FIPAKOL-917175 format. One record per residue: x, y, z of N, C-alpha, C, O in turn; residue number from 1. Coordinates in steps of 0.02 Angstrom, whole numbers, plus 50000, padded with zeros to 5 digits. Layout:
N
X; Y; Z; X; Y; Z; X; Y; Z; X; Y; Z; NUM
...
! end
This chain:
225
49102; 50547; 49696; 49143; 50492; 49670; 49214; 50499; 49697; 49244; 50552; 49691; 1
49242; 50444; 49726; 49311; 50448; 49752; 49360; 50466; 49696; 49351; 50447; 49638; 2
49412; 50504; 49715; 49460; 50527; 49665; 49516; 50476; 49654; 49575; 50492; 49663; 3
49497; 50415; 49636; 49547; 50364; 49622; 49570; 50371; 49549; 49531; 50390; 49505; 4
49633; 50356; 49537; 49657; 50352; 49468; 49677; 50281; 49449; 49679; 50264; 49390; 5
49692; 50240; 49501; 49712; 50171; 49489; 49668; 50123; 49530; 49652; 50137; 49588; 6
49649; 50067; 49500; 49615; 50014; 49535; 49658; 49951; 49533; 49677; 49928; 49479; 7
49675; 49925; 49592; 49712; 49862; 49597; 49662; 49805; 49608; 49626; 49804; 49657; 8
49661; 49759; 49562; 49616; 49702; 49567; 49654; 49639; 49587; 49707; 49623; 49559; 9
49626; 49602; 49634; 49646; 49533; 49645; 49622; 49493; 49584; 49577; 49515; 49548; 10
49650; 49434; 49574; 49631; 49393; 49517; 49580; 49340; 49536; 49521; 49346; 49520; 11
49603; 49287; 49568; 49560; 49229; 49581; 49510; 49242; 49636; 49526; 49265; 49691; 12
49448; 49226; 49621; 49394; 49237; 49668; 49366; 49307; 49666; 49316; 49322; 49698; 13
49399; 49351; 49627; 49375; 49420; 49619; 49354; 49432; 49547; 49299; 49455; 49534; 14
49398; 49415; 49500; 49383; 49421; 49428; 49379; 49352; 49395; 49335; 49340; 49353; 15
49425; 49308; 49413; 49428; 49242; 49381; 49392; 49191; 49424; 49394; 49192; 49485; 16
49357; 49145; 49390; 49321; 49091; 49424; 49370; 49036; 49441; 49377; 48987; 49404; 17
49404; 49044; 49497; 49456; 48997; 49515; 49429; 48928; 49533; 49461; 48878; 49518; 18
49370; 48925; 49564; 49342; 48860; 49583; 49332; 48816; 49521; 49348; 48757; 49522; 19
49306; 48845; 49468; 49295; 48807; 49406; 49362; 48788; 49374; 49371; 48732; 49352; 20
49408; 48836; 49372; 49473; 48823; 49342; 49510; 48767; 49380; 49538; 48722; 49349; 21
49508; 48771; 49445; 49541; 48721; 49487; 49511; 48652; 49476; 49547; 48603; 49468; 22
49444; 48648; 49474; 49411; 48584; 49464; 49430; 48553; 49397; 49444; 48493; 49393; 23
49429; 48593; 49345; 49447; 48567; 49279; 49519; 48542; 49277; 49533; 48489; 49251; 24
49565; 48581; 49306; 49635; 48562; 49306; 49645; 48497; 49345; 49683; 48454; 49324; 25
49613; 48491; 49403; 49620; 48431; 49443; 49590; 48370; 49408; 49617; 48316; 49412; 26
49534; 48380; 49374; 49504; 48324; 49336; 49552; 48299; 49282; 49557; 48238; 49272; 27
49586; 48344; 49249; 49634; 48324; 49197; 49695; 48290; 49228; 49721; 48242; 49199; 28
49717; 48314; 49285; 49773; 48282; 49319; 49755; 48211; 49340; 49795; 48165; 49330; 29
49696; 48203; 49368; 49675; 48136; 49388; 49668; 48090; 49328; 49685; 48031; 49332; 30
49643; 48117; 49273; 49637; 48076; 49212; 49707; 48053; 49189; 49715; 47996; 49167; 31
49756; 48097; 49194; 49824; 48079; 49176; 49851; 48024; 49221; 49895; 47985; 49201; 32
49825; 48020; 49283; 49846; 47969; 49330; 49803; 47907; 49327; 49812; 47860; 49365; 33
49755; 47907; 49279; 49711; 47849; 49271; 49656; 47845; 49323; 49629; 47792; 49336; 34
49640; 47902; 49353; 49587; 47904; 49403; 49531; 47951; 49380; 49543; 47996; 49340; 35
49471; 47940; 49406; 49416; 47985; 49392; 49407; 48032; 49452; 49422; 48014; 49509; 36
49382; 48091; 49438; 49373; 48141; 49491; 49307; 48130; 49527; 49256; 48113; 49497; 37
49309; 48140; 49592; 49248; 48138; 49633; 49245; 48202; 49673; 49296; 48235; 49683; 38
49186; 48219; 49697; 49178; 48280; 49738; 49222; 48275; 49800; 49250; 48325; 49823; 39
49227; 48215; 49828; 49266; 48206; 49889; 49341; 48218; 49878; 49373; 48250; 49919; 40
49367; 48192; 49823; 49440; 48201; 49812; 49456; 48273; 49793; 49510; 48297; 49810; 41
49410; 48307; 49758; 49422; 48377; 49742; 49420; 48419; 49806; 49462; 48464; 49814; 42
49373; 48405; 49850; 49368; 48443; 49912; 49428; 48429; 49957; 49451; 48473; 49993; 43
49453; 48367; 49955; 49513; 48351; 49993; 49572; 48393; 49972; 49608; 48421; 50013; 44
49582; 48400; 49906; 49637; 48442; 49881; 49626; 48515; 49902; 49672; 48548; 49925; 45
49565; 48539; 49893; 49551; 48609; 49908; 49564; 48625; 49982; 49590; 48678; 49998; 46
49545; 48579; 50025; 49557; 48589; 50097; 49631; 48596; 50112; 49652; 48641; 50148; 47
49670; 48552; 50084; 49743; 48554; 50095; 49774; 48616; 50063; 49817; 48648; 50093; 48
49753; 48632; 50003; 49780; 48690; 49968; 49765; 48755; 50004; 49808; 48798; 50011; 49
49702; 48763; 50027; 49684; 48823; 50064; 49726; 48831; 50127; 49749; 48886; 50143; 50
49736; 48776; 50161; 49776; 48778; 50223; 49848; 48800; 50209; 49876; 48839; 50247; 51
49876; 48775; 50155; 49945; 48792; 50138; 49951; 48865; 50116; 49999; 48899; 50133; 52
49902; 48889; 50077; 49905; 48959; 50056; 49894; 49007; 50114; 49922; 49062; 50115; 53
49853; 48987; 50162; 49846; 49029; 50223; 49912; 49032; 50260; 49932; 49085; 50285; 54
49946; 48975; 50264; 50012; 48974; 50296; 50061; 49018; 50257; 50104; 49050; 50287; 55
50055; 49019; 50191; 50098; 49062; 50150; 50085; 49135; 50165; 50132; 49174; 50172; 56
50022; 49155; 50170; 50004; 49224; 50184; 50031; 49246; 50252; 50043; 49305; 50263; 57
50039; 49198; 50297; 50065; 49213; 50364; 50141; 49206; 50367; 50171; 49214; 50420; 58
50172; 49192; 50309; 50245; 49187; 50306; 50274; 49123; 50334; 50333; 49121; 50352; 59
50234; 49070; 50337; 50256; 49008; 50368; 50281; 48956; 50318; 50311; 48906; 50338; 60
50269; 48968; 50254; 50289; 48920; 50202; 50301; 48959; 50138; 50272; 49012; 50127; 61
50344; 48934; 50095; 50359; 48968; 50032; 50315; 48941; 49976; 50286; 48888; 49982; 62
50312; 48979; 49921; 50273; 48956; 49863; 50304; 48893; 49833; 50268; 48848; 49812; 63
50370; 48889; 49832; 50402; 48829; 49806; 50383; 48767; 49847; 50375; 48713; 49820; 64
50376; 48776; 49912; 50356; 48720; 49954; 50284; 48700; 49941; 50267; 48641; 49941; 65
50241; 48749; 49929; 50171; 48735; 49914; 50164; 48693; 49852; 50124; 48646; 49850; 66
50204; 48708; 49800; 50200; 48673; 49736; 50202; 48597; 49745; 50166; 48560; 49711; 67
50244; 48575; 49791; 50254; 48503; 49800; 50213; 48476; 49859; 50183; 48423; 49854; 68
50212; 48514; 49915; 50182; 48489; 49976; 50108; 48472; 49967; 50085; 48421; 49993; 69
50071; 48513; 49931; 49999; 48501; 49924; 49986; 48435; 49888; 49937; 48401; 49902; 70
50030; 48418; 49841; 50019; 48356; 49804; 50047; 48296; 49842; 50021; 48240; 49835; 71
50098; 48306; 49882; 50121; 48252; 49926; 50064; 48231; 49973; 50051; 48172; 49981; 72
50032; 48281; 50003; 49978; 48267; 50050; 49918; 48236; 50015; 49889; 48187; 50039; 73
49900; 48264; 49958; 49840; 48242; 49922; 49849; 48171; 49895; 49806; 48128; 49905; 74
49905; 48159; 49861; 49917; 48092; 49833; 49922; 48041; 49889; 49898; 47985; 49881; 75
49953; 48060; 49945; 49958; 48014; 50001; 49890; 47995; 50029; 49877; 47937; 50044; 76
49846; 48045; 50035; 49779; 48032; 50062; 49739; 47985; 50016; 49700; 47944; 50040; 77
49750; 47993; 49950; 49713; 47950; 49903; 49748; 47884; 49888; 49721; 47843; 49852; 78
49807; 47874; 49916; 49843; 47812; 49905; 49870; 47804; 49834; 49874; 47749; 49809; 79
49888; 47861; 49803; 49915; 47859; 49735; 49990; 47866; 49738; 50016; 47914; 49766; 80
50025; 47818; 49709; 50098; 47820; 49707; 50119; 47858; 49644; 50118; 47830; 49589; 81
50139; 47920; 49653; 50160; 47962; 49596; 50208; 48015; 49621; 50209; 48031; 49681; 82
50248; 48041; 49576; 50296; 48094; 49592; 50258; 48160; 49603; 50230; 48187; 49555; 83
50258; 48185; 49664; 50220; 48245; 49680; 50245; 48305; 49640; 50204; 48347; 49620; 84
50310; 48309; 49627; 50337; 48365; 49588; 50310; 48363; 49517; 50291; 48415; 49489; 85
50310; 48304; 49487; 50285; 48297; 49418; 50210; 48311; 49414; 50187; 48344; 49367; 86
50173; 48287; 49463; 50101; 48300; 49464; 50089; 48375; 49473; 50043; 48403; 49442; 87
50129; 48408; 49514; 50123; 48480; 49523; 50135; 48518; 49459; 50100; 48567; 49445; 88
50184; 48497; 49421; 50198; 48530; 49357; 50141; 48520; 49308; 50122; 48566; 49271; 89
50113; 48460; 49307; 50055; 48445; 49263; 49996; 48489; 49282; 49963; 48518; 49239; 90
49984; 48495; 49347; 49928; 48536; 49371; 49938; 48610; 49353; 49891; 48642; 49330; 91
49999; 48636; 49362; 50012; 48706; 49345; 49999; 48719; 49271; 49971; 48771; 49253; 92
50020; 48673; 49229; 50008; 48680; 49157; 49933; 48680; 49142; 49909; 48723; 49105; 93
49897; 48633; 49171; 49825; 48629; 49159; 49789; 48691; 49185; 49744; 48717; 49152; 94
49810; 48715; 49243; 49777; 48773; 49272; 49791; 48836; 49232; 49748; 48880; 49225; 95
49851; 48841; 49205; 49870; 48901; 49166; 49827; 48908; 49103; 49824; 48962; 49073; 96
49795; 48854; 49082; 49754; 48854; 49021; 49682; 48876; 49035; 49643; 48886; 48988; 97
49664; 48884; 49098; 49594; 48901; 49117; 49586; 48976; 49123; 49625; 49009; 49157; 98
49535; 49003; 49090; 49526; 49076; 49090; 49454; 49098; 49106; 49436; 49155; 49091; 99
49414; 49055; 49135; 49345; 49072; 49150; 49341; 49131; 49199; 49378; 49134; 49248; 100
49295; 49176; 49185; 49284; 49235; 49227; 49222; 49226; 49270; 49178; 49186; 49253; 101
49220; 49263; 49324; 49159; 49266; 49364; 49106; 49307; 49327; 49122; 49345; 49282; 102
49044; 49298; 49347; 48988; 49333; 49316; 49000; 49408; 49318; 49019; 49436; 49370; 103
48990; 49441; 49262; 48994; 49515; 49254; 49065; 49542; 49254; 49075; 49602; 49247; 104
49116; 49499; 49262; 49185; 49524; 49266; 49205; 49562; 49203; 49234; 49616; 49208; 105
49191; 49534; 49145; 49213; 49566; 49083; 49179; 49635; 49075; 49213; 49684; 49060; 106
49114; 49637; 49085; 49077; 49699; 49076; 49099; 49753; 49125; 49106; 49811; 49107; 107
49109; 49733; 49188; 49129; 49781; 49240; 49199; 49808; 49226; 49211; 49868; 49231; 108
49245; 49764; 49210; 49314; 49786; 49197; 49316; 49831; 49135; 49351; 49881; 49134; 109
49280; 49812; 49084; 49279; 49853; 49023; 49253; 49923; 49038; 49279; 49973; 49012; 110
49201; 49928; 49079; 49172; 49993; 49096; 49220; 50034; 49139; 49229; 50093; 49128; 111
49250; 50002; 49190; 49295; 50039; 49234; 49358; 50062; 49198; 49386; 50114; 49215; 112
49379; 50024; 49147; 49439; 50044; 49110; 49429; 50108; 49070; 49478; 50138; 49047; 113
49367; 50130; 49062; 49353; 50193; 49029; 49373; 50253; 49073; 49386; 50307; 49048; 114
49373; 50241; 49140; 49383; 50296; 49187; 49445; 50290; 49231; 49468; 50339; 49260; 115
49472; 50228; 49236; 49529; 50216; 49280; 49581; 50173; 49245; 49568; 50142; 49194; 116
49640; 50173; 49273; 49691; 50125; 49251; 49689; 50066; 49299; 49684; 50074; 49360; 117
49692; 50006; 49270; 49681; 49945; 49308; 49743; 49901; 49308; 49776; 49893; 49256; 118
49758; 49873; 49366; 49816; 49828; 49373; 49795; 49769; 49415; 49761; 49777; 49466; 119
49815; 49709; 49396; 49803; 49649; 49437; 49863; 49639; 49483; 49920; 49646; 49463; 120
49848; 49623; 49546; 49899; 49607; 49595; 49878; 49542; 49629; 49827; 49539; 49663; 121
49917; 49489; 49618; 49894; 49422; 49638; 49947; 49381; 49673; 50006; 49383; 49655; 122
49926; 49344; 49723; 49968; 49294; 49753; 49962; 49231; 49711; 49908; 49203; 49705; 123
50016; 49209; 49683; 50013; 49149; 49641; 50079; 49135; 49608; 50128; 49170; 49618; 124
50078; 49083; 49569; 50138; 49060; 49534; 50140; 49093; 49466; 50090; 49094; 49430; 125
50198; 49118; 49447; 50205; 49153; 49383; 50186; 49109; 49324; 50153; 49132; 49278; 126
50205; 49045; 49326; 50191; 49001; 49270; 50117; 48986; 49262; 50096; 48961; 49209; 127
50079; 49000; 49313; 50006; 48991; 49309; 49971; 49058; 49293; 49931; 49062; 49247; 128
49987; 49109; 49332; 49949; 49172; 49328; 49963; 49212; 49264; 49917; 49239; 49234; 129
50026; 49215; 49244; 50041; 49258; 49186; 50009; 49231; 49121; 49981; 49271; 49083; 130
50012; 49166; 49106; 49978; 49142; 49045; 49903; 49154; 49047; 49873; 49171; 48996; 131
49872; 49146; 49105; 49800; 49158; 49111; 49784; 49231; 49098; 49735; 49247; 49064; 132
49826; 49274; 49124; 49816; 49346; 49114; 49824; 49365; 49040; 49782; 49401; 49013; 133
49877; 49341; 49009; 49891; 49360; 48939; 49838; 49334; 48891; 49824; 49366; 48840; 134
49807; 49277; 48907; 49757; 49247; 48863; 49686; 49268; 48879; 49640; 49252; 48842; 135
49677; 49304; 48934; 49611; 49323; 48956; 49579; 49376; 48912; 49614; 49418; 48883; 136
49513; 49375; 48909; 49477; 49428; 48873; 49483; 49495; 48908; 49465; 49547; 48880; 137
49508; 49495; 48971; 49517; 49558; 49008; 49582; 49593; 48990; 49591; 49652; 49006; 138
49627; 49558; 48956; 49694; 49585; 48944; 49694; 49655; 48913; 49734; 49697; 48934; 139
49651; 49670; 48864; 49654; 49737; 48833; 49637; 49794; 48881; 49653; 49852; 48867; 140
49605; 49778; 48938; 49583; 49830; 48983; 49630; 49840; 49043; 49620; 49885; 49083; 141
49680; 49798; 49048; 49724; 49798; 49106; 49794; 49820; 49087; 49821; 49801; 49035; 142
49825; 49862; 49130; 49892; 49886; 49116; 49944; 49831; 49122; 49988; 49825; 49080; 143
49937; 49789; 49174; 49987; 49737; 49185; 49964; 49694; 49242; 49909; 49702; 49269; 144
50007; 49646; 49261; 49993; 49603; 49318; 50055; 49599; 49362; 50111; 49593; 49336; 145
50046; 49604; 49427; 50101; 49596; 49475; 50088; 49530; 49511; 50037; 49521; 49545; 146
50135; 49483; 49503; 50127; 49415; 49530; 50176; 49405; 49587; 50236; 49420; 49581; 147
50151; 49380; 49642; 50194; 49371; 49701; 50255; 49329; 49685; 50310; 49342; 49709; 148
50246; 49277; 49644; 50302; 49234; 49628; 50357; 49267; 49588; 50412; 49242; 49584; 149
50342; 49324; 49558; 50392; 49361; 49519; 50427; 49415; 49559; 50483; 49434; 49543; 150
50394; 49442; 49610; 50422; 49498; 49647; 50449; 49479; 49716; 50477; 49521; 49751; 151
50439; 49416; 49735; 50467; 49393; 49798; 50431; 49417; 49860; 50460; 49417; 49915; 152
50369; 49438; 49853; 50329; 49459; 49910; 50256; 49446; 49892; 50238; 49444; 49833; 153
50215; 49437; 49942; 50145; 49420; 49931; 50099; 49460; 49976; 50118; 49478; 50032; 154
50039; 49473; 49952; 49989; 49505; 49995; 49979; 49462; 50058; 49973; 49401; 50051; 155
49977; 49490; 50117; 49970; 49560; 50134; 50036; 49598; 50145; 50036; 49653; 50172; 156
50093; 49570; 50124; 50157; 49602; 50135; 50163; 49667; 50096; 50136; 49674; 50041; 157
50199; 49714; 50124; 50208; 49779; 50091; 50247; 49773; 50026; 50237; 49813; 49980; 158
50291; 49723; 50022; 50334; 49717; 49963; 50298; 49712; 49897; 50320; 49740; 49847; 159
50242; 49675; 49896; 50206; 49667; 49834; 50170; 49732; 49815; 50161; 49747; 49756; 160
50149; 49770; 49865; 50119; 49835; 49852; 50172; 49885; 49828; 50159; 49927; 49785; 161
50232; 49880; 49856; 50287; 49921; 49831; 50299; 49907; 49757; 50307; 49954; 49718; 162
50298; 49844; 49738; 50308; 49825; 49668; 50252; 49852; 49624; 50264; 49875; 49568; 163
50191; 49849; 49649; 50134; 49874; 49611; 50139; 49950; 49602; 50126; 49976; 49548; 164
50158; 49985; 49656; 50163; 50058; 49651; 50220; 50078; 49604; 50214; 50128; 49568; 165
50273; 50040; 49604; 50327; 50054; 49556; 50303; 50044; 49485; 50319; 50084; 49440; 166
50263; 49992; 49474; 50236; 49978; 49407; 50187; 50034; 49385; 50181; 50048; 49326; 167
50153; 50064; 49434; 50105; 50117; 49419; 50137; 50185; 49412; 50104; 50233; 49392; 168
50201; 50191; 49428; 50233; 50256; 49425; 50227; 50297; 49488; 50229; 50358; 49486; 169
50218; 50263; 49545; 50216; 50295; 49611; 50162; 50348; 49619; 50178; 50405; 49634; 170
50098; 50329; 49609; 50045; 50377; 49621; 50036; 50389; 49696; 50062; 50351; 49736; 171
50000; 50441; 49715; 49984; 50453; 49785; 49940; 50396; 49810; 49898; 50370; 49772; 172
49948; 50376; 49871; 49910; 50318; 49897; 49835; 50333; 49898; 49795; 50286; 49891; 173
49816; 50394; 49907; 49745; 50410; 49908; 49712; 50400; 49840; 49651; 50399; 49835; 174
49753; 50393; 49787; 49726; 50384; 49720; 49718; 50311; 49700; 49699; 50296; 49644; 175
49731; 50265; 49747; 49732; 50194; 49731; 49682; 50157; 49774; 49678; 50168; 49835; 176
49643; 50113; 49743; 49595; 50071; 49778; 49611; 49998; 49764; 49619; 49978; 49706; 177
49616; 49958; 49817; 49626; 49885; 49811; 49558; 49851; 49813; 49518; 49864; 49858; 178
49545; 49807; 49765; 49481; 49772; 49759; 49494; 49697; 49762; 49530; 49670; 49719; 179
49467; 49662; 49811; 49479; 49590; 49815; 49432; 49555; 49863; 49396; 49587; 49902; 180
49432; 49490; 49860; 49386; 49449; 49900; 49416; 49423; 49965; 49380; 49399; 50008; 181
49482; 49428; 49972; 49515; 49400; 50031; 49526; 49453; 50085; 49560; 49503; 50073; 182
49497; 49441; 50144; 49509; 49486; 50200; 49581; 49482; 50223; 49611; 49533; 50241; 183
49610; 49423; 50222; 49678; 49413; 50246; 49729; 49445; 50200; 49775; 49480; 50223; 184
49722; 49433; 50135; 49773; 49457; 50087; 49757; 49526; 50060; 49799; 49572; 50065; 185
49698; 49535; 50032; 49682; 49597; 49996; 49665; 49655; 50043; 49696; 49708; 50040; 186
49617; 49644; 50086; 49593; 49698; 50130; 49645; 49716; 50183; 49662; 49774; 50191; 187
49669; 49666; 50218; 49720; 49679; 50269; 49782; 49710; 50238; 49811; 49757; 50266; 188
49804; 49684; 50181; 49863; 49712; 50147; 49854; 49785; 50129; 49899; 49825; 50139; 189
49795; 49801; 50103; 49782; 49871; 50083; 49781; 49917; 50143; 49811; 49971; 50142; 190
49746; 49896; 50196; 49741; 49938; 50256; 49810; 49951; 50286; 49826; 50007; 50304; 191
49850; 49899; 50291; 49917; 49907; 50319; 49960; 49953; 50275; 50003; 49989; 50301; 192
49948; 49951; 50210; 49989; 49991; 50165; 49965; 50064; 50160; 49999; 50107; 50132; 193
49906; 50076; 50187; 49880; 50145; 50187; 49841; 50163; 50126; 49837; 50222; 50108; 194
49811; 50113; 50092; 49767; 50128; 50036; 49697; 50102; 50050; 49688; 50057; 50091; 195
49647; 50130; 50017; 49579; 50108; 50026; 49569; 50038; 49999; 49603; 50017; 49953; 196
49522; 50002; 50030; 49506; 49935; 50008; 49432; 49928; 49993; 49390; 49958; 50027; 197
49417; 49889; 49943; 49348; 49869; 49929; 49345; 49793; 49935; 49379; 49757; 49899; 198
49305; 49770; 49982; 49298; 49698; 49994; 49243; 49670; 49950; 49186; 49692; 49954; 199
49260; 49621; 49909; 49211; 49585; 49869; 49184; 49528; 49912; 49210; 49472; 49911; 200
49132; 49543; 49949; 49104; 49495; 49997; 49050; 49454; 49962; 48990; 49465; 49972; 201
49072; 49407; 49922; 49025; 49368; 49882; 48993; 49311; 49922; 48947; 49279; 49897; 202
49017; 49299; 49983; 48992; 49243; 50022; 48951; 49264; 50083; 48933; 49223; 50125; 203
48938; 49328; 50089; 48897; 49352; 50144; 48930; 49344; 50212; 48896; 49326; 50261; 204
48995; 49357; 50216; 49032; 49350; 50279; 49031; 49415; 50318; 49004; 49466; 50296; 205
49061; 49413; 50378; 49065; 49473; 50421; 49138; 49488; 50437; 49180; 49443; 50437; 206
49152; 49552; 50450; 49220; 49571; 50470; 49218; 49631; 50516; 49172; 49673; 50513; 207
49269; 49636; 50559; 49278; 49694; 50602; 49327; 49743; 50572; 49339; 49796; 50601; 208
49356; 49726; 50515; 49406; 49769; 50485; 49373; 49834; 50459; 49316; 49832; 50436; 209
49409; 49890; 50462; 49382; 49954; 50438; 49386; 49959; 50361; 49428; 49995; 50334; 210
49341; 49923; 50328; 49341; 49921; 50255; 49306; 49984; 50228; 49252; 50003; 50250; 211
49338; 50016; 50180; 49310; 50078; 50151; 49247; 50064; 50111; 49198; 50100; 50117; 212
49249; 50011; 50070; 49192; 49994; 50028; 49181; 49918; 50031; 49228; 49880; 50040; 213
49119; 49897; 50023; 49102; 49826; 50018; 49051; 49816; 49963; 49003; 49855; 49958; 214
49061; 49766; 49922; 49012; 49748; 49870; 48996; 49674; 49877; 49038; 49635; 49898; 215
48936; 49655; 49859; 48916; 49585; 49861; 48913; 49555; 49791; 48901; 49495; 49783; 216
48924; 49596; 49740; 48928; 49573; 49671; 48973; 49623; 49635; 48979; 49681; 49656; 217
49003; 49602; 49581; 49050; 49646; 49546; 49016; 49708; 49519; 49047; 49762; 49518; 218
48955; 49702; 49497; 48920; 49761; 49470; 48912; 49815; 49523; 48900; 49873; 49506; 219
48917; 49797; 49586; 48913; 49847; 49639; 48969; 49898; 49636; 48963; 49953; 49663; 220
49024; 49881; 49603; 49079; 49929; 49595; 49057; 49990; 49555; 49081; 50045; 49566; 221
49012; 49979; 49509; 48990; 50033; 49466; 48945; 50082; 49502; 48929; 50136; 49476; 222
48923; 50064; 49563; 48881; 50109; 49602; 48920; 50167; 49633; 48892; 50219; 49649; 223
48987; 50157; 49640; 49026; 50212; 49671; 49089; 50228; 49632; 49125; 50275; 49651; 224
49104; 50192; 49579; 49164; 50207; 49540; 49145; 50233; 49470; 49189; 50248; 49430; 225
! end
């Protein structure tokens, strides 16, 4: 068994069911605008949002720009005349209320918390991520959450890992494992920072990155931790 003392978990797509949370929040936003949600309009938003967050991970756009730009693009494509900033605030509020977990997340986190100290490290907006964290059933098992919007750096940048290590009390890097579903943010960030990574490959993808561990379901973590 690896001699880890800390496990760093990504939030969305690793522990939290972000696809469901996002869909519910968007449905409520559209209802507020007097529109009904369709699969096409939800996918349109997701396509734009993914593109902007990828640009953010590459340092090409700020989180504050994402808040507004994604809704400017989305509302424009749907022909809805509305204030993108106001719609963005409505969406953030709706999203912050969603706490659905992925299958087995509660059970796996509860079990791992018996043997390790757990910390969430997430790229996201503080007004969205922190309320979800505090209200989640996972809260009793987690030491804290490090949010990119609060520390001024995002995965894969070293700065957010610096913030996490400060929060953990500066353990040795060999004692820390990063667990997440994003090759760009979680795995690449961990490798660059000199800590082991576990890739949550829930979609059956391939990578050339030197990943220490790979799981295809969360319960796979219990096979080696």
